[in-house]
C-alpha positions as CSV (number, residue, x, y, z in Angstrom):
1,M,11.3,2.3,15.8
2,T,13.1,-0.6,13.9
3,Q,14.6,-0.7,10.6
4,L,11.6,-3.1,9.6
5,Q,9.2,-0.8,10.9
6,T,10.4,2.2,8.9
7,R,10.3,-0.2,5.8
8,I,6.6,-1.4,6.0
9,P,5.3,1.8,4.3
10,G,7.0,0.9,1.9
11,Y,6.1,-2.6,0.9
12,L,2.5,-1.6,1.3
13,D,2.9,0.9,-1.2
14,K,4.0,-1.6,-3.5
15,V,1.0,-4.4,-2.8
16,Y,-0.9,-1.6,-3.1
17,A,0.7,-0.6,-6.3
18,L,-0.6,-4.3,-7.3
19,R,-4.2,-4.1,-6.8
20,N,-6.7,-4.8,-10.1
21,P,-8.7,-2.4,-11.5
22,D,-11.6,-4.1,-9.4
23,G,-9.7,-3.6,-5.5
24,G,-9.0,-7.0,-5.3
25,W,-5.1,-8.9,-6.4
26,G,-4.0,-11.7,-8.8
27,L,-1.3,-12.8,-10.7
28,N,-0.4,-9.5,-12.7
29,Y,0.0,-11.9,-15.9
30,A,-2.1,-13.9,-18.1
31,Y,-2.6,-17.2,-17.1
32,D,-4.2,-20.7,-18.5
33,K,-4.9,-22.7,-15.4
34,F,-5.8,-25.7,-16.9
35,G,-3.9,-25.3,-20.5
36,N,-6.9,-25.6,-22.3
37,G,-7.2,-22.0,-24.5
38,T,-9.3,-20.9,-21.5
39,V,-6.4,-17.9,-20.0
40,N,-7.4,-15.7,-17.5
41,P,-6.8,-12.2,-18.1
42,A,-3.7,-10.4,-16.3
43,D,-5.9,-8.4,-14.0
44,T,-8.1,-11.5,-12.9
45,T,-8.5,-11.6,-9.0
46,Y,-7.9,-14.7,-7.5
47,T,-9.4,-15.7,-4.1
48,V,-6.1,-17.2,-3.0
49,T,-4.2,-14.4,-3.4
50,I,-6.3,-12.7,-1.2
51,T,-6.5,-14.8,1.9
52,D,-3.0,-16.2,1.1
53,H,-1.3,-13.6,-0.2
54,V,-2.4,-10.2,0.7
55,G,-4.8,-10.9,3.4
56,L,-2.1,-12.3,5.9
57,V,-0.3,-9.2,5.4
58,F,-3.0,-6.5,5.3
59,L,-4.7,-8.1,8.7
60,D,-1.1,-7.8,10.4
61,A,-0.6,-4.0,9.2
62,Y,-4.2,-3.2,9.6
63,Q,-3.5,-4.3,13.4
64,A,-0.5,-2.2,13.7
65,G,-2.4,1.0,12.5
66,L,-1.4,0.9,9.1
67,V,-4.4,0.1,6.5
68,P,-7.2,1.8,6.8
69,A,-10.5,-0.7,7.8
70,A,-11.7,0.3,4.2
71,D,-9.2,-1.9,2.7
72,I,-10.2,-4.6,5.3
73,A,-13.9,-4.3,3.9
74,T,-12.7,-4.5,0.3
75,L,-11.2,-7.7,0.6
76,Q,-13.8,-9.1,2.8
77,A,-16.3,-8.0,-0.1
78,K,-14.0,-9.6,-2.6
79,L,-14.3,-12.9,-0.7
80,D,-17.9,-12.6,0.3
81,A,-18.5,-12.3,-3.8
82,A,-16.4,-15.2,-4.6
83,E,-18.1,-17.4,-1.9
84,K,-21.7,-16.5,-3.6
85,R,-20.3,-17.6,-7.0
């Protein structure tokens, strides 16, 4: 087992620790995207965070057998719900 392979579970633990209560991921800080005073709370889930940041990591980890299929299904459900908005 390589040094990276031994570190992966710890990295995944850190990613899981940043998960929002709704099962998605975001910025973990309040954010006013448009500078108009409409602030999204720190636990807002963003599609780009799921697809470009967490999603790629989870897909690779899933293929390596380190992330359960249920977690991939949760990400997919979040993306499906966002698409319907």
